[in-house]
N, C-alpha and C positions, 0 to 999 in steps of 0.2 A: 719073532722078537718084535716088541712094540716100538713103533718109531717115535723118536723123542719129538715133542711139541716143539715148535719154533718159540724163541723167547717173545714174551708179550710186549707189544709195542704201543706207544700212545700216539695215535694218528695226528692229532692236532699238532704235537711237537714237531713230529717228522716233518709235517707241511710247513710248520713255521721255520725250521731249520733249512728246508728246501728254498723258501723265499729269501732267508738271509744270504744263502749261498749264492742265488740267482743276483740279487742286488749287488753283491761283493764283486761279481764279474764286470760290472760296469763303471766306468770312470766317471760318468755323469750320471744325474738322477735319470731315473727310467720310469716308463709308463706301465700302468696296470696291465695293459695288453700284452706288452712284452714279457712282464713277469709271468702271466698266465699262461702264454705260450712255452715260456722256457721251463715251467714246472708242471705242466699239463695239468693244471688246477683250473677249475671254473672260474671264470672272472669273479662271480659272486663270492665264492670261497676264498679266492685270494684277497678280495677286498675286505672282508670280514677279518681274516687272520692279519692282514698288514695293519688294520687300524686297532686291534688288540696290541700289536707290537708298538704301535704309535703311542698307545695310551701307557705302555711300560716303559717307554723312552728308549727303545731299541731301534726304531725306524723313524725318520722325519719326512713329512710331505711338504714340498715346497708349493709356492703360489700358483704354479701350473698345474698341480695336481700329480707330480712325479714324486717317486719314491727313492730315498737314499738311506744309507746307514747312518745311525745318529753318533755324536760325539762321545756318548755313554758308552758305547761298545768299545771305542778306542781306550776310554778310561780304564774299563773293566779288564781288557786285555793288557793293559800295561801296569796294572795297580801292583802285580806281584814284583815289578822291577823297582819299586820306589820304597825306600825305607823311612819316609816321612811319617812320624806320627803327629797327625794334625791336633791331637789333643795335647800334646807336650808343646807344640809350637803355639797353641792358643793360650795355654794356663797363664803365662805372664801378662798377656794382654788383659785376660779375664780378671786377674788379680788387680791390676791398675784400675780397670772400670769399677769393680767392686769398691776400691778404696776411695775413688772420687765420688760415686754415687751414694755409697752407703747402702746398697740393695744387692740382691742375688743376681749373678751373672750366669747365664746358661749357654752350653754348646749343645746342639742337637743335630742329628742326621735323619735323613728319611729313610724308611723301610715301607715300601708299598704305599698305603694310603695313611699311614701315621708317621709322626716324628717321635723319635727317641732320644731322651736326655742322656748324653754320654758324659758330660763333665759339668762341674758347677764350682763357683767361687762364691761363698756365703759371707755375709757382713758379720761383723762382732757386735751384733745388737739383738737385744732380746726377741723384738717383733720384726720378722722378715718373711718372705714368701719362701716355702720350703718345696723344691722339687727333687723327687728321688731319682737318683742315677738308675737307669734302666726302666723308668717309667714311660708311657707311651701317651699320646694325644693326637686326636684326629686332625688332618691338615687344616681343615676349614675354621678350626677354632683358636687357631694360634697366629700371631704375627709372621712368624718365620714359615709356617706351613702355607699360608695364604700366598706368601711370595713363591714358594716352591710350586704350587698349583699355578700361579700366574705364569710361570716359565713355561708350563705345559701348553699354553695357549687355551683358546675357547673349547676347543674339542677335547683336550685333556681334561679340562674341568668338568665338562659334561660328562666324559666317562667315569670320573671321580664321582659325580653326583648319582649316576646310575647304580654304582657298585655300592655306595654307602647309604642313600637317600637322605643324606645331609641332616643328621639327627641334631636337635636343639639342645644345647646345654643350659643355656640361659635365654632370656627374653631378647638378648643383644646378639644371640648367634646368627650368622649369616646362613639361613636354612632353605633359600630359594636360589635358583640358577639366576634369576633377573637381579638379584642383589649381589650374588658371590661373584659372578664373572666380572662385572665392573670393577669390585673392590679389589679383587686378586690383580687384574691388570693394571690398575692404578698404583697398586703397592709396588709392583716391578718397575713401572715407569719412574716412580719418584725414588727408588732405591732404598726403601725402608717400609715397615709397616707396623701398625699399632694393633695391639688386641685390648679392645675396649670392654672388659668384662664379658667376652664372648665365650670364654672357657669357664669361668668362675666368677662370680658376682664379688665386687670387692677388689679384684686383682686386675692389674693393667701392665702391658709388656709393650716393648719396642724391640723390633728385630730387624736385622740385616743377613744377607747370604755371604757365604765364603765361596770362592772359586779356586779350581785347581789350574795347572799349566795348560790343560786342553780347555779351558772355558766352561768347564762343568761345575755345577753346584755340588759341593761336598759336604757342607754344613751350614748351620745357622747359628748366629750370635745375638743373644737377647739379654735384655734387662727385665726382670719381674719384680714388681713392688706393688703395696697397697695403692690402689687408683688414686687415693687423695695425695700420695706422696710423689707420683710419678710427675716427671717433669720433661715436657717437650724439648728442652734445650738439650737433653741427653743424646737426641738423635745425631747431632754433629759428631759427638765423640765416638758413637757407635759406628757410623760411617768409616770415620778416620780408622779406627780399629780394624774394622772389616777389611778395608782397602790394604791396610799394612799387613794383615794376616794373610789374605789371598795372595799378595806379592810373595811373601815367604813360601808359599806353596806353589810358586812358580806362574801364577796368573800375571799376564800383561795387559793392563787396561788399556782399551782402545781409545786413541785420542778423539777428542770432540771435533766434529766437523765445523769448519769455518763458514760453511753456507748456511 
């Protein structure tokens, strides 16, 4: 009788799981040396897999070079216990912004290296920017996407650039790391982002991020308009709506330091 073949396994996934399990056994961030010893992986192998996990936001690396599980894993493991539909929560805010601006309001989420349009509120006017629900756009050509990249830090942005080669969609697209990194980090710091014809000539956007109760980014809220009609003063209303929406999703914003 022929012996049954063992079930095929994907080695890199097994090794990634081993590293995640090893990190979870520590209450504080842990060194590469310790993780290598715990998993019997060569330090170079462990390092390579850990940084792929960082690029995918499953692991964080602190300023001392130690590793810990990311907040994203907590959110993913707890997502089945929440019945909040953020699209339903966002819709009234989107409609209010649409009525005030007279332009298209978008709700987007991240999937890997792209954003996906999951909801929209369109104005009652003949000429407006039309985003199709379910359509996708690369992170580096949208305001919300640049903020999401900025949240990944410099190494995350570099990983994205390696995977995508930063294709240019218009002459205004940020297609080099030297320009993209400071742009993304600046967007996060100021709390909003502009898309100045970076995805499509003649179209401009302003975007903000939405956070859940774990402090994780769950979506982006943006306004899209012909570039000549877009107004910088809309930024304040978008930020206000983003904060209110995040609060409804359970996010508690940290108080500003007095120092």
